[in-house]
PAGU-401451 format. One record per atom (N, C-alpha, C): residue number from 1; x, y, z. Coordinates in Angstrom, 1 decimal, always signed. Atoms other than C-alpha are relative to their C-alpha. Example, Ala and Ser with C-alpha at 12.3 -4.5 7.8 and 13.67 -1.06 7.14 Angstrom:
! residues 2
1,+0.9,-1.2,+0.0
1,+12.3,-4.5,+7.8
1,+0.9,+1.2,+0.0
2,-0.9,-1.1,+0.0
2,+13.7,-1.1,+7.1
2,-0.8,+1.1,+0.8
***
This chain:
! residues 214
1,-0.1,-1.4,-0.5
1,-15.9,-39.2,+11.2
1,-1.5,+0.4,-0.3
2,+1.7,+0.2,+0.3
2,-19.6,-38.1,+11.9
2,-0.5,+1.1,-0.8
3,+0.5,-0.9,+1.4
3,-22.4,-36.7,+9.7
3,+0.5,+1.3,+0.0
4,-0.1,-1.4,+0.2
4,-21.5,-33.2,+10.8
4,+1.4,+0.3,-0.8
5,-1.3,-0.3,+0.7
5,-17.8,-33.4,+10.1
5,+0.2,-0.1,-1.3
6,+0.5,-0.3,+1.6
6,-19.0,-34.3,+6.6
6,-0.3,+0.4,-0.5
7,+0.2,-1.1,+0.4
7,-20.4,-32.2,+6.0
7,+0.1,+1.5,-0.2
8,-1.2,-1.2,-0.2
8,-17.6,-29.3,+7.1
8,+0.2,-0.1,-1.3
9,-0.8,-0.2,+0.8
9,-15.5,-30.4,+5.1
9,-0.5,-0.3,-1.4
10,+0.1,+0.0,+1.4
10,-17.0,-31.4,+1.6
10,-1.1,+2.4,+0.3
11,+0.3,-1.8,-0.5
11,-18.6,-27.0,+3.0
11,+1.4,+0.4,-0.2
12,-0.9,-0.7,-0.1
12,-15.3,-26.1,+3.1
12,+1.3,+1.0,-1.3
13,-0.9,-0.7,+1.1
13,-13.6,-25.1,-0.3
13,-1.3,+1.2,-0.3
14,+1.3,-1.6,+0.6
14,-17.2,-22.7,-1.1
14,+0.1,+0.9,+1.1
15,+0.3,-0.9,-1.1
15,-17.1,-21.4,+2.4
15,+1.7,+1.0,-0.2
16,-1.5,-0.1,+0.3
16,-13.1,-21.2,+1.5
16,-0.3,+1.5,-1.2
17,+0.3,-1.0,+1.1
17,-14.3,-19.1,-1.6
17,-0.9,+1.1,+0.3
18,+1.3,-1.1,-0.8
18,-17.0,-16.6,+0.3
18,+0.8,+0.6,+1.0
19,-0.3,-0.6,-0.9
19,-14.6,-15.9,+2.5
19,+1.4,+1.0,-0.5
20,-0.9,-0.5,+0.7
20,-11.4,-15.1,+0.3
20,-0.5,+1.5,-0.6
21,+0.4,-1.4,+0.5
21,-13.4,-12.9,-1.7
21,-0.6,+1.7,+0.4
22,+0.5,-1.1,-0.6
22,-14.5,-10.7,+0.8
22,+0.6,+0.3,+1.0
23,-1.2,-0.2,-0.9
23,-10.8,-10.3,+2.3
23,+0.5,+1.4,-0.8
24,-0.5,-1.0,+0.6
24,-9.7,-7.6,+0.1
24,-0.2,+1.5,+0.3
25,-0.2,-1.0,-0.6
25,-8.7,-4.5,+1.8
25,+0.0,+1.6,-1.1
26,-0.3,-1.1,+0.4
26,-8.8,-0.6,+0.7
26,+1.4,+0.2,+0.1
27,-1.6,-0.7,+0.1
27,-5.1,+1.1,+0.0
27,-0.2,+1.0,+0.9
28,+0.2,-1.0,-1.1
28,-5.1,+3.3,+3.2
28,+1.3,+0.6,+0.0
29,-1.2,-0.5,-0.1
29,-2.2,+5.8,+3.2
29,-0.1,+1.4,+0.8
30,-0.5,-0.9,-1.0
30,-0.4,+8.7,+5.7
30,+0.2,+1.3,-1.3
31,-1.0,-1.1,+1.0
31,-0.1,+11.9,+3.4
31,+0.1,+1.0,+0.9
32,+0.0,-0.4,-0.7
32,+1.5,+14.4,+5.3
32,+0.6,+1.1,-1.0
33,-0.7,-0.7,+1.2
33,+2.4,+18.2,+2.7
33,+0.3,+1.4,+1.2
34,+0.1,-1.2,-0.3
34,+3.7,+21.4,+3.5
34,+0.6,+0.5,-1.6
35,+0.1,-0.9,+1.3
35,+3.6,+24.1,+0.3
35,-0.1,+1.2,+0.0
36,+0.2,-1.4,+0.5
36,+4.3,+27.3,-0.9
36,+0.0,+0.0,-1.7
37,+0.2,+0.2,+1.6
37,+3.8,+26.3,-4.6
37,-1.1,+1.4,-0.7
38,+1.0,-1.7,+1.6
38,+2.9,+29.4,-7.4
38,-0.8,-0.8,-0.7
39,+1.2,+0.3,+1.0
39,-0.4,+29.0,-8.8
39,+0.6,-0.9,-1.6
40,-0.4,+0.7,+0.8
40,+0.6,+26.2,-12.0
40,-0.4,+1.5,-1.4
41,+0.3,-0.7,+0.6
41,+1.1,+28.3,-14.8
41,+0.8,+0.1,-1.3
42,-1.1,+0.8,+0.9
42,+3.3,+26.3,-17.4
42,+1.3,+0.3,+0.9
43,-1.5,+0.5,-0.3
43,+6.5,+26.1,-15.0
43,+0.0,-1.5,-0.3
44,+0.1,+1.4,+0.2
44,+8.2,+23.7,-16.8
44,+1.0,-0.5,+1.4
45,-0.8,+0.8,-0.7
45,+10.1,+20.9,-14.6
45,+0.2,-1.5,-0.1
46,-0.3,+1.2,+0.4
46,+12.3,+18.0,-14.2
46,-0.1,-0.9,+1.0
47,-0.1,+1.0,-1.4
47,+12.0,+14.8,-12.0
47,+1.9,-0.7,+0.4
48,-1.4,+0.3,-0.1
48,+15.4,+13.6,-10.7
48,-0.2,-1.3,+1.2
49,-0.2,+1.0,-1.0
49,+16.0,+10.8,-7.8
49,+0.4,+0.5,+1.2
50,-0.5,-1.1,-1.7
50,+16.4,+12.0,-4.1
50,+0.8,-1.2,+1.0
51,-0.9,+1.3,-0.3
51,+18.0,+8.4,-3.8
51,+0.9,-0.1,-0.6
52,-1.4,+0.2,+1.3
52,+21.2,+8.2,-5.7
52,+0.0,-1.6,-0.1
53,-0.4,+1.6,+0.0
53,+20.8,+4.2,-5.4
53,-1.5,+0.3,-1.1
54,+1.4,+0.1,+1.2
54,+17.3,+4.6,-7.7
54,-0.1,+0.5,-0.8
55,-0.4,-0.7,+1.5
55,+18.7,+6.9,-10.5
55,+1.0,-0.6,-0.7
56,-0.4,+0.8,+1.6
56,+19.1,+6.0,-14.0
56,-0.7,-1.4,+0.1
57,+0.5,+1.8,-0.2
57,+17.0,+2.5,-13.4
57,-1.2,+0.2,-0.3
58,+1.3,+0.3,+0.8
58,+14.0,+1.6,-15.4
58,-1.4,+0.2,+0.7
59,+1.2,-0.3,-1.0
59,+11.8,+1.5,-12.1
59,-0.3,+1.0,+0.5
60,+0.3,-1.3,-0.4
60,+12.4,+4.6,-11.4
60,-0.6,+1.2,-0.5
61,+0.3,-0.6,+1.4
61,+11.9,+5.8,-15.1
61,-1.8,-0.2,+0.3
62,+1.0,+0.3,+0.2
62,+8.5,+4.2,-14.8
62,-0.9,+0.8,+1.2
63,+1.2,-1.3,-1.0
63,+6.9,+6.2,-11.5
63,+0.2,+1.4,+0.1
64,+0.1,-1.2,-0.1
64,+8.6,+9.2,-12.3
64,-0.8,+0.1,-1.4
65,+1.8,-0.3,+0.9
65,+6.3,+9.3,-15.2
65,-1.0,+0.1,+0.4
66,+1.2,+0.5,-0.9
66,+3.4,+8.4,-13.2
66,-0.3,+1.7,+0.6
67,-0.1,-1.7,-0.5
67,+4.4,+11.7,-11.1
67,-0.4,+0.9,-1.3
68,-0.1,-1.1,+1.3
68,+5.0,+13.7,-14.2
68,-1.1,+0.2,-0.8
69,+1.1,-0.3,+0.7
69,+1.7,+13.1,-15.7
69,-0.7,+0.5,+0.7
70,+0.3,-0.6,-0.7
70,+0.1,+14.1,-12.4
70,+0.5,+1.3,+0.1
71,+0.1,-1.1,+0.2
71,+1.9,+17.1,-12.4
71,-0.4,+1.1,-1.4
72,+0.3,-0.7,+1.2
72,+1.0,+17.8,-16.1
72,-1.4,+0.3,-0.3
73,+1.8,+0.0,-0.4
73,-3.0,+17.5,-15.0
73,+0.1,+0.9,+0.5
74,-0.2,-1.1,-1.2
74,-2.0,+20.0,-12.2
74,+0.1,+1.3,-0.8
75,-0.5,-1.2,+0.4
75,-0.5,+22.5,-14.6
75,+1.0,+0.5,-0.6
76,-1.3,-0.7,+0.7
76,+3.0,+22.4,-15.1
76,+0.4,-0.7,-1.4
77,+0.0,+0.1,+1.2
77,+4.8,+21.2,-17.8
77,+1.7,-0.9,-0.5
78,-1.4,+0.2,+0.0
78,+8.0,+19.0,-18.6
78,+0.8,+0.3,-0.6
79,-1.3,-1.0,+0.4
79,+11.3,+20.7,-19.0
79,+0.5,-0.6,-1.5
80,-0.4,-0.1,+1.1
80,+12.1,+20.5,-22.8
80,+2.1,-0.6,+0.5
81,-1.7,-0.1,-0.7
81,+16.0,+20.5,-21.5
81,+0.0,-0.2,+1.5
82,+0.4,+0.4,-1.8
82,+15.7,+19.3,-17.4
82,+0.8,+1.3,+0.7
83,-0.8,-1.1,-0.7
83,+19.0,+22.0,-17.1
83,-0.7,+1.3,+0.2
84,+0.2,-1.4,-0.3
84,+16.9,+24.8,-17.2
84,-1.9,+0.0,+0.0
85,+1.2,+0.3,-0.7
85,+13.8,+23.5,-15.9
85,-0.9,+1.7,+1.5
86,+0.1,-0.9,-1.3
86,+12.1,+26.0,-13.6
86,-0.5,-0.9,+1.4
87,-0.2,+0.6,-0.7
87,+11.3,+23.3,-11.5
87,+0.9,-1.6,+0.9
88,-0.6,+1.3,-0.6
88,+13.1,+20.1,-9.8
88,-0.5,-1.0,+1.2
89,+0.9,+0.5,-0.5
89,+11.3,+17.6,-8.6
89,+0.4,-0.8,+0.6
90,-0.7,+0.9,-0.3
90,+13.1,+15.3,-6.0
90,-1.0,-0.8,+0.6
91,+0.7,+0.7,-0.6
91,+11.4,+11.8,-5.3
91,+1.0,-1.7,+0.1
92,-0.4,+0.5,-0.5
92,+12.3,+8.7,-3.1
92,-1.1,-0.8,+0.3
93,+0.9,+1.2,-0.9
93,+10.5,+5.4,-2.0
93,+0.5,-0.7,+0.2
94,-0.5,+1.5,+0.0
94,+10.8,+2.3,-0.7
94,-1.0,-0.6,+1.2
95,+0.8,+0.6,-0.8
95,+9.4,-0.4,+1.5
95,+0.8,-0.7,+0.7
96,-1.0,+1.0,-0.8
96,+10.6,-2.1,+4.6
96,+0.1,-1.4,+0.2
97,+0.4,+0.9,+0.5
97,+11.3,-5.6,+5.3
97,-1.2,-1.0,+1.0
98,+1.3,+0.4,-0.2
98,+7.8,-6.3,+7.0
98,+0.2,-0.5,+1.5
99,+0.1,+0.4,-1.5
99,+7.1,-6.7,+10.9
99,-0.9,-1.8,-0.3
100,+0.4,+0.7,+0.1
100,+5.6,-9.9,+11.5
100,-1.2,-0.3,+1.3
101,+0.5,-0.1,-0.9
101,+2.4,-10.1,+13.7
101,-1.3,-1.1,+0.1
102,+1.2,+0.8,-0.1
102,+0.3,-12.6,+15.4
102,-1.2,-0.4,+0.4
103,+1.0,-0.1,-0.4
103,-3.3,-13.3,+15.6
103,-0.6,-1.0,+0.9
104,+0.9,+1.5,-0.3
104,-5.1,-16.0,+17.8
104,-1.4,+0.8,+0.6
105,+1.5,+0.4,+0.1
105,-8.9,-17.1,+18.0
105,-0.5,-0.4,+0.5
106,+0.1,+0.8,-1.1
106,-9.7,-18.3,+21.2
106,-2.1,-1.1,-0.6
107,+1.4,+0.2,-0.1
107,-13.3,-21.0,+20.1
107,+0.0,-0.8,+0.9
108,+0.4,+0.5,-0.7
108,-15.3,-22.4,+22.5
108,-0.8,-1.6,-0.9
109,+0.2,+1.6,+0.2
109,-16.4,-26.2,+22.6
109,-1.5,+0.0,-0.2
110,+0.9,+0.3,+0.6
110,-18.8,-26.4,+20.0
110,-0.3,-0.9,-1.1
111,-0.3,+1.1,+1.2
111,-18.8,-29.7,+17.8
111,-0.5,+0.1,-1.3
112,+0.0,+0.5,+1.7
112,-20.5,-28.2,+15.3
112,+0.4,+1.6,-0.6
113,-0.6,-0.8,+0.5
113,-18.5,-25.5,+14.8
113,+1.4,-0.2,-1.3
114,-1.0,-0.2,+1.1
114,-16.1,-25.2,+11.7
114,+0.9,+1.2,-0.1
115,-0.2,-1.1,-0.4
115,-13.2,-22.7,+11.6
115,+0.2,+0.2,-1.5
116,-0.3,-0.9,+1.5
116,-12.1,-19.9,+9.0
116,+1.5,+0.3,-0.9
117,-1.4,+0.3,+1.1
117,-9.2,-19.0,+6.8
117,+0.9,+1.3,+1.0
118,-1.4,-0.6,-0.4
118,-5.7,-17.2,+8.5
118,+0.5,+0.8,-1.1
119,-0.8,-0.6,+1.2
119,-3.4,-15.0,+6.6
119,+1.2,+0.2,+0.6
120,-1.4,+0.2,-0.2
120,+0.3,-15.4,+6.6
120,+0.6,+0.1,-1.1
121,-0.9,-0.2,+1.2
121,+3.3,-15.2,+4.6
121,+0.4,+1.6,-0.7
122,+0.0,-1.0,+0.3
122,+4.8,-12.8,+2.9
122,-0.7,+0.7,-1.1
123,+1.4,-0.6,+1.0
123,+1.8,-12.2,-0.1
123,-1.0,+0.2,+1.1
124,+1.2,-0.3,-1.1
124,-0.8,-12.3,+2.8
124,-0.7,-1.6,-0.5
125,+1.2,+0.8,+0.5
125,-2.0,-15.9,+1.2
125,-1.1,-0.8,+1.3
126,+0.9,+0.7,-1.3
126,-4.4,-18.0,+3.5
126,+0.9,-1.0,+0.2
127,-0.8,+0.7,-0.1
127,-3.0,-20.6,+5.2
127,-1.1,-1.5,+0.2
128,+0.3,+1.5,+0.6
128,-5.8,-23.2,+4.8
128,-1.6,+0.0,+0.8
129,+1.3,+0.6,-0.8
129,-9.5,-24.4,+6.2
129,+0.3,-0.8,+1.1
130,-0.1,+1.7,-0.9
130,-9.3,-26.7,+9.3
130,-2.0,+0.3,+1.0
131,+0.9,+0.3,-1.2
131,-12.6,-27.6,+12.3
131,+0.5,-0.1,+1.0
132,-0.7,+0.3,-1.4
132,-12.6,-27.4,+15.2
132,-1.3,-1.3,+0.1
133,+0.9,+0.8,-0.2
133,-13.9,-30.8,+16.6
133,+0.2,-0.9,+1.8
134,-0.4,+0.3,-1.6
134,-14.3,-31.5,+20.6
134,+0.6,-0.9,+0.3
135,-0.4,+1.5,+0.1
135,-13.3,-35.2,+20.5
135,+2.1,+0.1,-0.2
136,-1.8,-0.1,+0.5
136,-9.5,-33.6,+19.2
136,+0.4,+1.1,+0.7
137,-0.2,-1.1,+0.2
137,-9.3,-30.3,+20.0
137,-0.3,+0.4,+2.0
138,+0.7,-0.2,-1.5
138,-10.8,-30.7,+24.1
138,-1.0,+1.1,+0.2
139,+1.5,-1.3,+0.2
139,-13.5,-28.0,+25.2
139,+0.6,+1.2,-0.7
140,+0.4,-1.5,+0.7
140,-11.9,-25.1,+24.1
140,+1.5,+0.0,-0.9
141,-1.0,-0.1,+1.5
141,-9.0,-24.5,+21.1
141,+0.7,+1.4,-0.5
142,-0.2,-0.9,+0.2
142,-7.4,-22.2,+20.6
142,+1.0,+0.6,-1.8
143,-1.1,+0.0,+1.2
143,-5.9,-20.9,+17.0
143,+0.7,+0.9,-0.3
144,-1.3,-0.2,+0.0
144,-2.7,-19.4,+16.2
144,+0.6,+0.4,-1.4
145,+0.0,-0.6,+1.1
145,-2.2,-17.3,+13.3
145,+0.8,+1.0,-0.8
146,-0.8,-0.9,+0.6
146,+0.6,-15.2,+11.5
146,+0.4,+0.5,-0.6
147,-0.3,-0.3,+1.4
147,+1.6,-12.7,+8.9
147,+0.4,+1.4,-0.1
148,-0.9,-1.1,+0.0
148,+3.3,-10.1,+7.9
148,-1.0,+1.1,-0.7
149,+0.3,-1.0,-0.1
149,+2.9,-6.4,+7.9
149,+1.1,+1.1,-0.8
150,-1.0,-1.0,+0.2
150,+4.9,-3.9,+5.4
150,-0.4,+1.7,+0.2
151,-0.1,-1.6,+0.1
151,+5.6,+0.0,+5.5
151,+0.7,+0.5,-0.9
152,-0.8,-0.5,+1.3
152,+5.8,+1.7,+2.1
152,+0.0,+1.4,+0.0
153,-0.3,-1.3,-0.4
153,+6.9,+5.2,+1.9
153,-0.1,+0.6,-1.6
154,-0.4,-0.8,+1.0
154,+7.1,+7.9,-1.0
154,+0.3,+1.6,+0.2
155,-0.4,-1.0,-0.3
155,+8.8,+11.1,-0.5
155,+0.2,+1.1,-1.3
156,-0.7,-0.8,+0.9
156,+8.7,+14.1,-3.1
156,+0.1,+1.6,+0.8
157,-1.0,-1.4,-0.2
157,+10.2,+17.4,-2.7
157,-0.3,+1.1,-1.6
158,-0.3,-0.5,+1.2
158,+10.0,+20.3,-5.3
158,+0.7,+1.1,+0.6
159,-0.8,-1.4,+0.0
159,+12.5,+23.1,-5.7
159,-0.2,+1.0,-0.7
160,-0.5,-0.9,+0.5
160,+13.0,+26.4,-7.1
160,+0.8,-0.1,-1.0
161,-1.0,+0.5,+0.8
161,+15.7,+25.7,-9.8
161,+0.5,+1.1,+0.3
162,-0.8,-0.8,+0.3
162,+16.6,+28.9,-10.1
162,+0.8,+0.8,+1.5
163,-0.8,-0.3,-1.2
163,+17.7,+29.8,-6.1
163,-0.1,-1.4,+0.9
164,-0.8,+1.7,-0.7
164,+17.3,+25.7,-4.8
164,-1.4,+0.4,+1.4
165,+1.3,-0.5,-1.0
165,+14.1,+27.7,-2.5
165,-1.2,-0.9,-0.1
166,+1.3,+1.1,-0.9
166,+11.8,+24.7,-0.9
166,-1.1,+0.7,-0.8
167,+1.0,-0.8,+0.1
167,+8.5,+25.1,-2.1
167,-0.9,-1.3,+0.4
168,+0.8,+1.5,-0.3
168,+7.1,+21.2,-1.5
168,+0.8,-0.6,+0.5
169,-0.4,+1.3,-1.0
169,+7.6,+18.6,+0.7
169,-1.0,-0.9,+0.3
170,+0.8,+1.2,-0.1
170,+5.5,+15.6,+0.9
170,+0.5,-1.9,+0.2
171,-0.4,+1.3,-0.5
171,+5.7,+12.3,+2.5
171,-1.6,-1.0,-0.2
172,+1.6,+1.0,-0.6
172,+2.7,+9.5,+2.0
172,+0.8,-1.5,-0.2
173,+0.1,+1.4,-0.4
173,+3.0,+6.0,+3.5
173,-1.3,-0.9,+0.6
174,+1.0,+0.3,-0.2
174,+1.1,+3.2,+4.0
174,-0.1,-1.9,+0.7
175,+0.5,+0.9,-0.5
175,+0.4,-0.2,+6.0
175,-0.3,-1.4,-0.9
176,+0.8,+0.8,+0.8
176,-0.4,-3.3,+3.9
176,+0.8,-1.8,-0.1
177,-0.6,+1.5,+0.2
177,+0.4,-7.5,+3.0
177,+0.6,-0.1,-1.0
178,-0.2,+0.5,+1.3
178,+1.8,-6.7,+0.0
178,+1.7,+1.2,+0.2
179,-1.8,-0.9,-0.1
179,+6.2,-5.4,-0.4
179,-0.4,+0.4,-1.2
180,+0.2,-0.8,+1.3
180,+5.1,-4.6,-4.2
180,+0.9,+1.3,-0.4
181,+0.2,-1.2,+0.4
181,+6.5,-1.9,-5.3
181,-0.5,+0.6,-1.3
182,+0.6,+0.1,+1.0
182,+5.0,-2.2,-8.7
182,-1.7,+0.4,+0.8
183,+1.4,+0.2,-0.5
183,+1.8,-2.6,-6.5
183,-0.3,+1.8,+0.5
184,+0.0,-1.1,-0.8
184,+2.7,+0.4,-3.7
184,-0.2,+0.7,-0.5
185,-0.4,-1.5,-0.1
185,+4.4,+3.1,-5.1
185,-1.1,+0.8,-1.0
186,+0.9,-1.5,+0.5
186,+1.5,+4.5,-7.9
186,-0.9,-0.2,+1.1
187,+1.1,-0.4,-0.6
187,-1.2,+3.5,-5.1
187,+0.8,+1.4,+1.2
188,-0.3,-0.8,-0.7
188,+1.0,+6.1,-2.9
188,+0.5,+1.5,-0.9
189,+0.1,-1.4,+1.0
189,+1.7,+8.6,-6.2
189,-1.6,+0.5,+0.1
190,+1.2,-0.1,+0.2
190,-2.2,+8.4,-6.3
190,-0.7,+0.8,+1.5
191,+0.5,+0.2,-0.6
191,-2.5,+8.8,-3.2
191,+0.9,+1.8,+0.7
192,-0.6,-1.2,-0.4
192,-0.1,+12.2,-2.6
192,-0.5,+0.7,-1.0
193,+0.8,-1.0,+0.8
193,-1.9,+13.7,-5.7
193,-1.9,-0.1,+0.2
194,+1.5,-0.1,-0.4
194,-5.2,+13.3,-4.2
194,-0.6,+1.4,+0.9
195,+0.7,-1.7,+0.0
195,-6.9,+17.2,-4.2
195,+2.2,+1.3,+0.4
196,-1.0,-0.5,+0.1
196,-2.9,+18.4,-4.7
196,-0.1,+1.2,-0.5
197,-1.1,-0.1,-1.0
197,-0.7,+20.4,-3.1
197,-0.9,+0.1,+1.1
198,+0.2,-0.5,-1.5
198,-2.9,+20.9,-0.6
198,-0.2,+0.9,+0.8
199,-0.2,-1.6,-0.4
199,-3.4,+23.0,+2.2
199,+1.4,-0.2,+0.4
200,-0.8,-0.4,-1.2
200,+0.0,+24.0,+4.1
200,+0.5,-0.8,+1.2
201,+0.7,+0.1,-1.4
201,+0.5,+21.8,+7.3
201,-0.5,-1.4,+0.3
202,+0.9,+1.3,-0.2
202,-1.9,+19.3,+6.6
202,+0.7,-1.7,-0.2
203,+0.2,+1.4,-0.1
203,-1.9,+15.9,+7.3
203,-1.7,-0.8,+0.1
204,+1.1,+0.6,+0.7
204,-4.5,+13.3,+5.8
204,+0.1,-1.2,+0.0
205,+0.0,+0.9,-0.1
205,-5.6,+10.3,+5.6
205,-0.8,-0.4,-1.6
206,+1.0,+0.2,+1.6
206,-6.6,+8.9,+1.9
206,+0.1,-1.6,+0.0
207,+0.1,+1.4,+0.5
207,-7.8,+5.7,+0.9
207,-0.3,-0.5,-1.4
208,+0.3,+0.4,+1.6
208,-7.9,+3.8,-2.6
208,-0.7,-1.4,+0.0
209,+0.6,+1.4,-0.1
209,-9.2,+0.5,-3.8
209,+1.1,-1.0,+0.0
210,-0.8,+1.3,-0.4
210,-7.6,-2.7,-2.8
210,+0.9,-0.1,-1.2
211,-0.5,+0.7,+1.8
211,-5.3,-4.5,-5.3
211,-0.7,-1.0,-0.1
212,-0.3,+1.4,+0.8
212,-5.7,-6.7,-7.5
212,+0.5,-1.0,+0.0
213,-1.0,+1.2,+0.2
213,-4.9,-10.1,-7.5
213,-0.5,-0.7,-1.3
214,+0.6,+0.5,+1.4
214,-4.9,-12.3,-10.7
214,-0.6,-1.3,+0.4
***
């Protein structure tokens, strides 16, 4: 092993930490909203699952609570009796199984070039650090790494209970390296309620802080 290779291997952990610290990316969501909501004046609301498979679960109750807090901040009031609520808020959410993506990088014949980190797998974990050695890889070297991208979405509909008239339809969707609903849904809720209720027929892109990793 040459002196330069030894230096590269010793420096690898430090470079890895520097690379990882800069890898966090913002959460970016596409939001579409259609609305004819009346100005908030204390109208009461109740939140129900638009997907029967979500109804009654503790997880749904957690996300419904987040949405209820945001509606309350806007000026609406949780109904004491859901059967007599002025507004019915229908909510659904989910994340797909992900799509594998492949990224390749071609390295030239530089004996002092040391490779970087790639990303792959369900949680976007780093696959490791390597180095380029022209005597091992030849005059050119193509590094191929794969990673999984998940698409998540949140839909929210608001109907007037008196006549079932639709007053609001909104959808927030995002692509990320995480499929954890406990991370995705709160971010999608934040995106949905950014400048809520928005302009009728608008489609906007919302950028939120990246996921915090322990």
